C-alpha positions as CSV (number, residue, x, y, z in Angstrom):
1,M,15.2,-115.0,20.6
2,N,12.0,-115.8,19.1
3,L,10.9,-112.4,16.2
4,I,9.3,-110.3,18.9
5,D,11.8,-109.9,21.7
6,T,14.0,-110.0,18.3
7,L,12.1,-106.6,17.1
8,Q,12.5,-105.7,21.0
9,W,15.9,-105.3,20.8
10,R,16.9,-103.8,18.1
11,Y,17.0,-99.9,17.4
12,A,18.0,-97.4,15.0
13,T,21.7,-97.6,16.2
14,K,22.8,-94.1,16.9
15,K,26.8,-94.4,17.5
16,M,29.3,-97.6,16.4
17,N,31.9,-99.2,17.9
18,G,33.9,-100.1,14.4
19,N,34.3,-103.6,15.1
20,K,33.3,-105.7,12.0
21,V,30.5,-108.4,11.2
22,P,31.8,-111.8,11.0
23,Q,31.4,-112.5,6.9
24,E,29.3,-115.2,7.6
25,K,26.6,-113.5,9.0
26,L,26.9,-110.3,6.6
27,D,26.0,-113.6,4.6
28,Y,22.7,-114.6,6.3
29,I,21.5,-110.6,6.3
30,L,22.1,-110.1,2.2
31,E,20.8,-113.6,1.5
32,A,18.0,-113.1,3.5
33,T,17.4,-109.7,1.5
34,R,18.0,-111.5,-1.6
35,L,14.8,-113.6,-0.6
36,T,13.0,-110.9,-0.4
37,P,9.1,-111.0,-2.5
38,S,8.7,-108.0,-4.6
39,S,6.6,-106.8,-7.4
40,S,5.5,-109.3,-10.2
41,G,9.1,-111.1,-8.7
42,L,10.8,-108.6,-10.7
43,Q,13.4,-107.0,-7.6
44,P,14.6,-104.1,-10.0
45,Y,16.9,-103.3,-6.9
46,K,20.6,-103.6,-6.6
47,I,22.4,-103.9,-3.4
48,F,25.9,-102.4,-2.9
49,V,27.8,-104.0,0.1
50,I,31.0,-101.1,0.9
51,S,34.0,-101.2,3.2
52,N,35.9,-99.5,2.1
53,A,37.0,-96.4,3.9
54,D,38.3,-94.0,1.5
55,L,34.6,-94.1,0.0
56,L,32.6,-94.3,3.3
57,E,34.2,-90.9,3.9
58,K,32.9,-89.9,1.1
59,I,29.5,-91.0,1.5
60,K,29.7,-89.7,4.5
61,N,30.7,-85.9,3.3
62,V,27.3,-86.1,1.1
63,G,25.0,-88.4,4.0
64,M,24.7,-85.5,6.9
65,N,27.5,-86.1,8.2
66,Q,26.1,-89.4,10.4
67,S,28.6,-91.1,12.2
68,Q,27.6,-94.4,11.9
69,I,28.8,-94.3,8.1
70,T,32.0,-94.8,8.9
71,D,31.9,-95.6,12.0
72,C,30.3,-99.3,10.8
73,S,31.5,-102.4,9.6
74,H,29.7,-102.3,6.0
75,L,27.5,-100.1,4.3
76,L,24.8,-101.4,2.7
77,V,23.0,-98.9,-0.6
78,F,20.4,-100.2,-2.5
79,A,19.9,-98.9,-5.8
80,A,17.0,-99.3,-7.7
81,W,15.7,-99.2,-11.0
82,D,15.2,-95.6,-12.8
83,G,12.8,-96.7,-14.5
84,Y,11.0,-100.0,-16.4
85,S,11.7,-101.2,-19.4
86,L,10.2,-103.6,-21.4
87,E,13.7,-104.7,-21.8
88,R,14.8,-105.3,-18.2
89,I,11.0,-106.8,-17.8
90,T,11.5,-109.7,-20.3
91,A,15.0,-109.8,-18.9
92,V,13.9,-110.8,-15.5
93,F,11.0,-113.4,-17.1
94,E,13.0,-114.9,-19.4
95,K,15.9,-116.2,-16.8
96,T,12.7,-117.1,-14.0
97,L,11.5,-119.2,-16.8
98,A,15.1,-120.7,-17.9
99,E,15.3,-121.9,-14.2
100,R,12.1,-122.8,-13.6
101,G,12.2,-125.2,-17.3
102,L,9.4,-123.4,-18.6
103,P,9.2,-122.8,-22.2
104,A,10.3,-119.5,-23.5
105,N,7.0,-117.9,-24.1
106,T,4.6,-119.5,-20.3
107,M,4.8,-115.5,-19.2
108,D,4.1,-113.6,-22.7
109,D,0.6,-113.1,-22.5
110,Y,1.4,-111.1,-18.4
111,K,4.9,-109.5,-19.5
112,K,2.5,-107.9,-22.4
113,T,-0.6,-107.4,-19.6
114,L,2.6,-105.6,-17.5
115,W,4.0,-103.4,-20.2
116,G,0.5,-102.8,-20.7
117,L,-0.2,-101.4,-17.7
118,Y,4.0,-99.1,-16.9
119,E,4.7,-97.6,-20.5
120,P,1.9,-94.6,-20.5
121,L,3.2,-94.2,-16.9
122,S,5.6,-91.8,-15.9
123,T,9.1,-92.0,-15.3
124,E,9.4,-90.8,-12.2
125,W,5.8,-93.2,-11.3
126,H,8.4,-96.2,-12.5
127,A,10.9,-95.1,-9.6
128,N,8.9,-94.4,-7.1
129,H,7.9,-97.9,-8.1
130,A,11.2,-99.3,-7.9
131,A,11.9,-97.6,-5.2
132,H,9.2,-99.4,-3.1
133,Q,10.3,-102.4,-3.2
134,A,13.7,-101.9,-2.1
135,Y,11.5,-100.2,0.9
136,I,10.5,-103.8,1.7
137,A,14.1,-105.4,1.0
138,M,15.4,-103.0,3.4
139,G,13.3,-104.3,6.3
140,I,13.5,-107.5,5.8
141,A,18.1,-106.4,6.1
142,I,16.7,-104.9,9.1
143,V,14.9,-107.6,10.5
144,A,18.3,-110.8,10.0
145,A,20.4,-108.6,10.7
146,A,18.4,-108.4,14.4
147,E,17.9,-112.3,13.8
148,Q,22.3,-112.6,13.9
149,K,22.7,-109.4,16.7
150,V,23.8,-107.3,14.3
151,D,22.6,-103.8,14.2
152,A,21.8,-101.9,12.0
153,T,20.3,-98.3,11.4
154,P,18.2,-97.7,8.2
155,M,19.0,-93.8,6.8
156,E,17.3,-91.8,3.7
157,G,19.5,-88.7,5.1
158,F,21.5,-88.1,2.2
159,I,21.9,-86.9,-0.8
160,P,20.9,-89.3,-4.4
161,A,22.9,-87.1,-6.7
162,E,26.3,-87.6,-5.0
163,V,26.1,-91.2,-4.1
164,D,24.9,-92.0,-7.6
165,K,27.6,-90.2,-8.8
166,L,30.7,-92.3,-5.8
167,L,28.9,-95.4,-7.5
168,G,28.8,-94.6,-10.5
169,L,24.5,-95.6,-11.0
170,Q,23.3,-93.7,-13.5
171,D,25.7,-95.7,-16.3
172,Q,23.9,-98.5,-14.5
173,G,20.5,-97.5,-14.7
174,L,19.7,-96.5,-11.0
175,K,19.8,-94.2,-8.6
176,S,20.1,-95.0,-4.6
177,V,17.2,-94.0,-2.7
178,L,18.4,-96.2,1.2
179,M,21.2,-96.7,3.5
180,L,21.8,-99.4,5.8
181,P,25.1,-99.3,7.8
182,L,26.1,-102.5,10.0
183,G,28.1,-103.1,12.6
184,Y,27.7,-103.7,16.5
185,R,26.9,-100.6,18.9
186,D,28.8,-98.5,21.2
187,E,27.5,-99.2,24.5
188,A,29.2,-96.1,26.0
189,N,28.7,-93.6,23.8
190,D,25.2,-94.2,21.9
191,W,23.2,-91.7,23.6
192,L,19.8,-94.0,22.7
193,I,21.1,-97.8,23.7
194,N,19.3,-96.8,26.6
195,M,15.4,-94.8,25.9
196,K,12.4,-96.7,26.3
197,K,11.1,-98.3,22.7
198,V,8.2,-96.5,21.8
199,R,6.1,-97.2,19.2
200,T,2.5,-96.1,18.4
201,P,-0.6,-97.9,20.9
202,K,-2.2,-101.3,19.8
203,E,-5.9,-99.9,20.5
204,A,-5.0,-96.6,17.6
205,F,-2.5,-97.9,15.3
206,I,-4.8,-101.7,14.4
207,T,-8.3,-101.3,13.1
208,E,-10.1,-104.7,13.1
209,I,-12.9,-104.5,10.3
210,K,-15.2,-108.5,10.5
């Protein structure tokens, strides 16, 4: 399928059948997500891949009892940095320069400018900005999953603070912002499966300015 056909095929699956996603497909989805662009290349988030049944049940209890959480093959939890710091930015830039074989001071001016912009801003702004980068990654993950004919359901309907506790995120300087169950649609029991895909018409969605 081409990309448009792929996006026509996918939908936010409401009921999954519990079948496992092959490891090679999961790896493909995760690698595509890892390659997602982010602001200044910082990738200020991590992805937790969860298949432990007991943990999934606990997450379901703080995830509005959504059945996909326990009926999926793997649950991806996107956890963003709780804030930016000079140390975090420096660590990313140092790794980038080392892998590119460039002098350690190559990005010093850019780092100074970037931190000069971020430092005066609130911790809430920092956390929101980092979370926005995770949203971009989730979009790529959804498309990659659809390309592999794997169903996915983007979720914001959970209690982040409780998920943070379950995964020990606070100690890692992270906050859960999104969840994405991966699996396969239950064709006999998903009420949405045969519903027409509805999107804003092109004429109302796109404004061309020439």
